[in-house]
Every structure is written in C-alpha cells, then in structure tokens.
C-alpha positions as CSV (number, residue, x, y, z in Angstrom):
1,M,0.0,-0.1,-0.1
2,S,1.4,3.4,-1.0
3,A,1.0,6.7,0.8
4,A,-1.2,9.2,-1.0
5,P,0.8,11.9,-2.7
6,A,1.1,15.4,-1.1
7,P,-1.1,17.1,-2.1
8,L,-3.5,14.6,-3.4
9,P,-5.3,16.0,-6.4
10,E,-8.8,17.3,-5.4
11,P,-10.9,14.8,-7.5
12,H,-8.8,11.9,-6.1
13,A,-9.1,13.4,-2.6
14,L,-12.9,13.7,-2.9
15,E,-13.2,10.3,-4.0
16,L,-10.9,9.0,-1.3
17,L,-12.9,10.9,1.4
18,T,-16.1,9.7,0.1
19,R,-15.5,5.9,-0.4
20,G,-12.4,5.1,1.8
21,R,-12.4,3.2,5.2
22,I,-12.0,5.5,8.2
23,T,-9.9,4.4,11.1
24,V,-9.7,6.7,13.9
25,E,-6.2,7.0,15.2
26,G,-6.5,9.9,17.9
27,R,-8.5,13.0,19.0
28,M,-7.5,16.7,18.9
29,A,-7.8,17.3,22.7
30,A,-8.0,21.0,22.4
31,A,-11.0,21.0,20.2
32,S,-14.3,21.8,21.9
33,N,-16.4,19.4,19.7
34,A,-15.3,15.7,18.8
35,T,-12.5,16.3,16.3
36,L,-10.9,13.0,15.3
37,Y,-7.7,12.5,13.5
38,A,-8.0,9.3,11.3
39,R,-6.4,7.3,8.5
40,I,-8.6,6.7,5.3
41,E,-7.8,4.0,2.8
42,D,-9.3,3.0,-0.5
43,D,-7.9,1.0,-3.5
44,G,-4.2,1.1,-2.3
45,V,-4.3,4.9,-1.5
46,T,-3.9,6.1,2.1
47,A,-4.1,9.7,3.5
48,H,-5.1,11.2,6.8
49,C,-8.2,13.2,7.5
50,I,-10.2,15.0,10.4
51,Y,-13.5,13.3,11.0
52,K,-16.1,15.4,13.1
53,P,-19.1,13.2,13.8
54,M,-22.3,15.1,14.4
55,A,-22.9,13.0,17.6
56,G,-19.8,14.6,19.1
57,E,-21.1,18.3,18.7
58,R,-21.8,20.3,21.9
59,P,-25.0,22.3,21.8
60,L,-24.4,26.2,21.1
61,W,-27.0,28.8,21.9
62,D,-26.4,30.6,18.5
63,F,-25.9,27.8,16.1
64,P,-28.7,24.9,15.5
65,H,-27.4,21.7,17.1
66,G,-26.2,19.1,14.7
67,T,-25.3,21.6,11.9
68,L,-21.7,22.3,12.4
69,G,-20.3,19.5,10.3
70,R,-22.5,20.4,7.4
71,R,-21.2,24.1,7.7
72,E,-17.8,22.6,7.2
73,V,-18.8,21.1,4.0
74,A,-20.6,24.2,2.9
75,A,-17.5,26.2,3.4
76,Y,-15.6,23.8,1.2
77,V,-18.2,24.1,-1.5
78,V,-18.0,27.8,-1.5
79,S,-14.1,27.7,-1.6
80,A,-14.3,25.2,-4.6
81,A,-17.0,27.2,-6.4
82,T,-14.9,30.3,-6.2
83,G,-11.6,28.8,-7.2
84,W,-9.9,30.2,-4.0
85,E,-8.8,26.9,-2.7
86,V,-9.0,28.1,0.9
87,V,-10.6,25.1,2.4
88,P,-9.2,21.4,1.9
89,P,-11.5,18.9,0.3
90,T,-14.3,18.1,2.6
91,V,-17.4,15.8,2.4
92,W,-20.3,14.7,4.5
93,R,-20.6,11.0,5.1
94,D,-21.0,8.1,7.6
95,G,-18.1,7.1,9.7
96,P,-17.3,4.9,12.7
97,F,-19.3,7.2,15.1
98,G,-22.2,8.2,12.6
99,P,-22.5,10.9,10.0
100,G,-20.2,13.7,10.1
101,S,-17.8,15.9,8.1
102,V,-14.5,14.3,6.8
103,Q,-11.7,16.8,5.6
104,L,-8.4,15.9,4.1
105,W,-5.5,16.5,6.5
106,V,-3.1,19.3,5.8
107,D,0.5,18.5,6.7
108,A,1.4,21.9,7.9
109,V,5.0,23.0,7.7
110,E,6.5,25.1,10.6
111,L,7.6,28.5,9.1
112,E,10.3,30.7,10.4
113,T,7.6,33.1,11.3
114,D,3.8,32.3,11.8
115,L,1.6,34.1,9.4
116,V,-0.4,35.3,12.3
117,D,1.5,36.4,15.5
118,V,1.3,38.5,18.6
119,V,4.2,41.0,19.2
120,P,5.3,43.5,21.8
121,A,3.0,46.5,21.5
122,G,3.7,48.7,18.4
123,R,6.4,46.6,17.2
124,V,5.0,45.6,13.9
125,P,7.5,44.0,11.7
126,P,8.2,45.2,8.2
127,G,5.7,43.6,5.8
128,W,3.0,42.8,8.5
129,L,-0.2,44.5,9.3
130,R,-1.6,45.5,12.8
131,V,-4.9,44.0,13.5
132,L,-5.5,45.3,17.1
133,D,-3.7,46.0,20.5
134,A,-4.3,44.1,23.5
135,E,-3.0,42.8,26.8
136,D,-1.5,39.3,27.2
137,V,-2.2,37.0,30.3
138,R,0.5,38.8,32.2
139,G,-1.1,42.2,31.7
140,G,1.6,43.3,29.2
141,D,0.7,45.4,26.1
142,V,0.9,43.4,22.8
143,T,-0.2,43.9,19.3
144,L,-1.9,41.2,17.1
145,V,-0.4,41.3,13.5
146,H,-0.6,39.2,10.3
147,A,1.6,38.9,7.3
148,D,0.8,41.4,4.4
149,D,0.1,38.3,2.1
150,A,-2.3,37.9,-0.8
151,R,-3.1,34.6,0.3
152,L,-4.5,35.9,3.7
153,A,-6.1,38.7,2.0
154,R,-8.2,36.0,0.0
155,M,-8.9,34.2,3.1
156,A,-10.1,37.3,4.7
157,V,-12.6,37.9,2.0
158,F,-13.7,34.2,2.1
159,D,-14.3,34.7,5.8
160,A,-16.6,37.6,5.1
161,V,-18.5,35.7,2.4
162,I,-19.3,32.7,4.7
163,D,-19.7,34.8,7.8
164,N,-16.9,33.0,9.6
165,A,-17.2,33.5,13.5
166,D,-13.9,31.6,14.3
167,R,-10.9,32.6,12.3
168,E,-8.2,32.4,14.8
169,G,-4.4,32.0,14.1
170,G,-4.5,28.3,14.7
171,H,-7.0,27.9,11.8
172,V,-4.6,29.1,9.3
173,L,-2.1,26.5,8.0
174,C,0.7,26.5,5.6
175,G,1.0,23.3,3.5
176,A,4.2,21.7,2.4
177,D,3.4,23.1,-1.1
178,G,3.2,26.6,0.0
179,Q,-0.7,26.8,-0.2
180,V,-2.3,28.4,2.8
181,W,-5.4,26.6,4.1
182,G,-8.2,27.7,6.4
183,V,-9.6,25.1,8.6
184,D,-12.5,24.7,11.2
185,H,-15.4,26.4,9.6
186,G,-18.2,24.9,11.7
187,L,-19.1,28.2,13.1
188,S,-19.9,29.9,9.8
189,F,-23.2,30.7,7.7
190,N,-25.2,32.0,10.6
191,V,-28.3,34.0,9.7
192,A,-27.0,36.8,12.0
193,D,-23.7,38.7,11.6
194,K,-21.0,36.7,13.4
195,L,-17.9,37.6,11.6
196,R,-14.9,37.3,14.0
197,T,-11.4,37.1,12.3
198,V,-7.7,37.9,13.0
199,L,-7.2,38.8,9.5
200,W,-8.4,42.5,9.5
201,G,-5.1,44.2,9.1
C-alpha cells in the first residue's frame, strides 16, 4: 500500500474521502467538539483526515445543534466554487461514530515566522499589518499582527463571504506546497452577523 501523494489531487481526494475506510487514530484534545484524527484508505491509497461526527457536537446557543459539520462542508463548496482553494477537500458521510464531516488532513509546515502572530506593543515587523492592540495573560501590552500576504487577503474575503465566526491564528495552515489553508469552519453561515477574524489588518 502506497502513501497518498502530497498534495492529493482534488478529484482523487474527494473520491478517497467519500469511499475510503476510516480508522480513527486519535483525538484533537484542544477542540471543543469531537475532532478525530483518522487514516482513510481506498484501493491502495492512504491519507489522513479530520472526522467530526455530528454526535460529538456540543450544543451552542447561537447555532442549531447538529449542523456544524454540514457548515464545514458548505465552506468547502464555496471555496471550490470560487476557485480560491481556501478549504481542504471536505465531504459529509457516514463514519465509525455516525455521520459527520470528513476533511483531508493538511500536513502543515513550520514556518520561520507564523503568518499570524502576537508581538510586543507597537513593534509591527516590516511587511506585516496591525490588527489590534491588547494585553497578554500577564497584563503586558501586545499587538496582534499578520503577514501582508495575498493568500491571507483572499482568506479574509472568504471569511466575510461565509460569515466565519471563528478565524483564529491556529486555523491558518501553510501546506508543504506553499498553499495556505483555512480549517475549522463549523461556526459559519449564521443567519446573524457573526464575523470574527484575526485577518483584519
């Protein structure tokens, strides 16, 4: 059995995500809802994915229960339809713990400097944009910044389109191929204005 190429071409990724056998290997412990790291295999091709079963969603007052995974899929559909390639291939299907969203895993590379960062107050590096000033956990003054990068600008527009209520720095990943991906879009497409993002520099 050979490992799936990186990146797996989108049509092949969608077929694998739709038809493949899911084997859960772990859980993303910091996630507020069940977010499972899994291996997916089909016809000699193997990749990893994130499986979010509907049964593992915690009730929220401002989003209908049982809809977060479908919002993940909807975000991918918008990303694909626009050609912006912000969201990794994502499908809705049955899995080991019932129906849920299944998204192709992004092997993120560690950059010399993250695309979103917190720096000492007012010390915005060249080529970066200030988002806001704040205090850290020790009460020190800091500034939230992000790189002045066209890929992040596209992601910011995408977030506005889908009304993303949860764009934090940890949801911006750089793949091994240089592609910048956005993940975790369950809190999107609300009927009310919920836009919250770190990409407003």
